[in-house]
Steps between C-alpha positions, in 0.01 A plus 500: 500500500636852475456659159703817440315809383643707216662838545540644148797731465373716215469860610458689176339470161178612342401175332369316802370214284855429388619522859229265630589255224870513580429472874355153446795382293757631747306374799510147362865527393617620841261297714667322792295282724441149620359259245266223609428167336267568212148398604282261300206646310254432779729607784500852650726736309638613837448333836163597645365653180157403368635539146648192342798497266301449184268786592794727571666425165180579313430814700856617441457450127178701510676777690779509244256513209324794661829681567638456152177611340542821699862541397414424139228765503740765630752426225265460207262783588755756381513310169120515466479123505295484819257757638461440873749524785301479822678202646463231764852518640487456874154340484610164360391331823140521377589185307428318828137611483473364148654167600267452794181596316344326201478610142121489543512757779409824318784748540484880485857614511718794590722614213807368686393139451770362273601235752139396559437463127818308429409252774133469405606411146626172646145397583419399143726317254628658183484862615795739472513791745797658327367515146148593605635782715739617229213527252311714750801725568542544124131591447483221245171409337587142595505581873270230642381724783390828339576458133751785517273759663690534826768335706285296738543199721220279378418153374170341414608139568669605825203703625698821528262778402701779335563819691656819375692726738223502753501685830279270707206509257519122462437424867118533492465261207739253662280495809195484274646193332563333834141562608376381160677166546279435801190663352516274196477195720200641686299562184602175332714669236776293342823686570783508245746417781499258797264590784782528754691754293613828651558840340855636522557875492837673534584868540761727654520655845434846355192373314359355821422858608288574193128551555421220256717259698343608826151441367599145406650431842193640671261301281702183559478547876131596474438173317697288744331671796173357376655151474481507122788339309742732320813299410726778380873508567612863512878505447655830603851509354662748735816654356476808719447756227254627237698647210693745722273528805613281785256295705550565873677211664258246647196668345366200308537260792347741749218590264397145413619265773203551729215566258197291595391251234806557284740223599861619502814303413853620446769339286853595403491535123874559489586150622360194319614258769372707789184645352352195331327351805328827586371545144379140513312564825323802353396319183378192684311714752320690225406184314388310811311771687365689191577822686668814362869469573767771498853381423756766580798407284823685570673598176740767383537707186826510313568679172237766571132527419559478124769566243436873513542514878859610566507441875849640524342842447289481817662230715846497650760254380521349849126441504507338157789274591327390821178437307675295232654288774149372578453364147313166542705344219812537712327316783390230255857473373620448857243223553594338168869493588470417870260213436738341252239500225726722288864586490616838384549401139167320462313789662665761277442278198130488588495875552665572164299238314183665628632838387568363151160337484322827584700709255458246221126491560486879497685522171267238356195688629628823346488333159134398539220715355343777705155650478494692174146635455226665698276204425750263658534716809127526556399147401442364853359821648132478412409171333151495353331210323157645418332181377605301805408784735158537343436125518596497867298812582192352331535167680230493767533358847353158573121534506454300820767700678338826389167388643667408828680833522196711415254291700296337227407532132238764573764718668754499218589862418393477137150411627480817710372844398755766396744599775748774574880484486586384854259207486616384160868516595417279797306260279787485251745423781277214617508371143878526472560319827259227396685468171850499647531284814859622531391863534534692826344834590658701779561849632389731779140440621405282202383192692214507752439873453489465123723799437455866588236528227359145532634410156635166627189423705416130507835377372627397841186300567523327162872420504596510868815632659736280301426696182358836615681663789608824659860611509692733724476867410800505269463544124862404437442165663165450327678525165789291630251228591349526153838437341563206730169337411572557132842336539326189629255482210199661664291791372517789749225762512643760740298805594658839563244692703560837336705615203706734720602201709651334193764770489638366829573170327547597137845343470357154568334531160744731320828348616396144575178346365484674163875463436535128571405382151742750349799413718439124484447495123142386567609197702332630815171686521303684769142467377259701712180700485536798732178682589521862611217723622579812304440851374304797626145634539432314822245693704484516877845350550810607323814704509805418294539145633148391413445713190829435322450571130860436387595178324833635375697258717330212317521636147876479461555148635615291205288194432220586741139482380261757650125492450230728638130416448226755543206256524430160649471282192828638366662429836399133481625443146819696567576294811461180299753622246743622764492163673559332164794732428649395832438129447601475134773762460610553860408867490479737793170688479347789693122538519403854601156521656345852498381539858246769416330266252480200735143577607391716206169380355374801308644695209298809407254537786415335829320172457570447129708188577702554184838421658400148599562216257431132458775262604678361193443129450791262563702483182498873428829687531647836399803485269807685619498854361137501390311816590127568518341758270178689570355658184696329222397733217533831683793703368435862600682438828685189615577476871772265622479411868500224761373419850294775661540700180269265312169577674607864531563519126173326418309751711692787344441355152125511555524869590736580211268331251205694638676836523731493198336251269815290470505123480740382770686171517641392837789252494574306819863392472459235774863381459746767615831313475589427233286752319358367174642762266337342197157506658547862604610599150203322343253676728666837437529462123158642406462736794437868433607583853665298776469539873711299742345470845760381750404496866867471591740787545608728220859378509581142399138389474340252262382790285856572392525151356168539318605830344836354397325209327276745311784727390728212400215364286520822297183649647659796673303740276170405664387754765580344833452593865571331829289506818717384783559517874727759657857429601425490870426264782129447555354695794231381739122530459341711229826674415604177327264582214686823435807310384326220308332547161120483491204497266498879470869507405433260213208706374705820529789346308264399220357852491847649470569272204184628328624855544839415352358314202 
């Protein structure tokens, strides 16, 4: 059956939304074509189509909902009744993906997913895509997705994990979720979704070029190459442009069609009748083979990137008119009329009824309350239930399992003599994995080798490759995997080999993992315990990548917890609390391990063994924010520090006491984010002098936060100095110690304070 294609006649006008809207109305009014006998619900909507009549009607309704939400947003944004205008117009064909997948297939969506969401809402009874979306557009506190914090496509019951305006940063965690579906089965973990689920991930053609997208594609192929299941459906919605930068014709197809171990399918997203079978093949292939699948969905973009994008200023009228002629709603109108399912009046009535429904919902949403206080805004960001966390942290692993893991009762770590930091971190990790059968430890070189510094030695033997395994050399994907495992209810323990390597992947924590609770109103969480070999003072091997003393990139991530132990027993009790924070409150935590202290056994002189400590018995844990104080009653000088600064300050304190006669108190902060301002103020309250020893850089280091806490507590009158690293990259070999603070610098700073007082 021949179906005419539209040729809009509008050649001028700046309000392209109004023109696109009127194009549909006029196209239907002036449509002339053959009309077939209306098919029954279970008959093809057009001869030869895989889409039946009922499916077409429902997909059309979803397309219209998506379109009128876009039009509503353009009109009401100027009235300050809605606050988001990035639309889905031209992408409404993604509703086919929603129809052919399940509501239990986790979805990580492109921001042009109005059609997908409207269709997925059909999967469960009693849900309203129009009102829910209107509440989100209006930033209403009653928005069921984000609670008014952002316009997101998201739904807890529909397994759509909220995304903000991401540029490919969601692809690694989508792949991680797909891998986690299979990993859960291998370790006997009860998944929250069916075992044959797939992960769905959509994005634009421009985003497919982003480094974060490429790392996900590479990791997916790397996984499939090894015959490991990775059931992710990558949906590239190709509209040929990224804001104003055009994608070269044929680029997506040529770039992805022949990639090994990334199975390529193409579908026409502009034509429901023609594209449905190809979308169906891609979905069924992904679910059946459990292989990463790339669905190249042809779309278009009408009405511009967003409401502020006046395309008429940078595109010719002829180009805009030709583009608007490809509007998928015009093609759907042609199918509706040619099939006999609708006549002109009934189709326009449906179109206008949908318009009215969207505008009425938007007006209703505008009358609902919005977030009105800082407390409301921040409520889901960093939940903390101290009593429950403490109870969980103090809960010991099963005694029999501990004996199995450690090789017998006589080999339990608490029965061993005092040990140094690296050994006790490893022992604590054995304990955590014995306690949490759903935990997984992974990263570069962590398995058979036991890590670069042997910290994870023995874990692979105790828990085998299903729970302790090496990854590809890609920090972005390591953290994407961690988010995927967390999505499936597991406890990920990813290792980042060096702090400098975290910077390559920072947005996986900043923009994704740590923001999920905030943007989902605490409906979704990414609990994880990220371990990072960190900080400076490493001898014999270094340079700026392996002696990175800057934690600034971690300090300003909202909701993140950062801890840094300086000794082995503290490391064990801190790890227990971090795991409990993840399990109980869904927190994302970062455990910074001072590399230079891994093997340190002595404090003041060789052989004194004073930096080795007994392993804390099961049931001991370190409360969040609690520091350690050396010399409680000493007030002549109080030194605030952390990490490598602790043994340095203790050595310096011994010299200061001997040379100047002062009593020195050393305060190990231990928890660096959030800083415990109250604890800092209490320790500073009786100090005659204060010294802040920060091994990080002068600018934006932890020391700035310590000083701020002291001053804001009204203690700014107390003489205060800072010993801190230089604002420079760390050089190789002995030159590194020229830019990092040392024992002598601490002693010299104390001496200068004597001279001034």
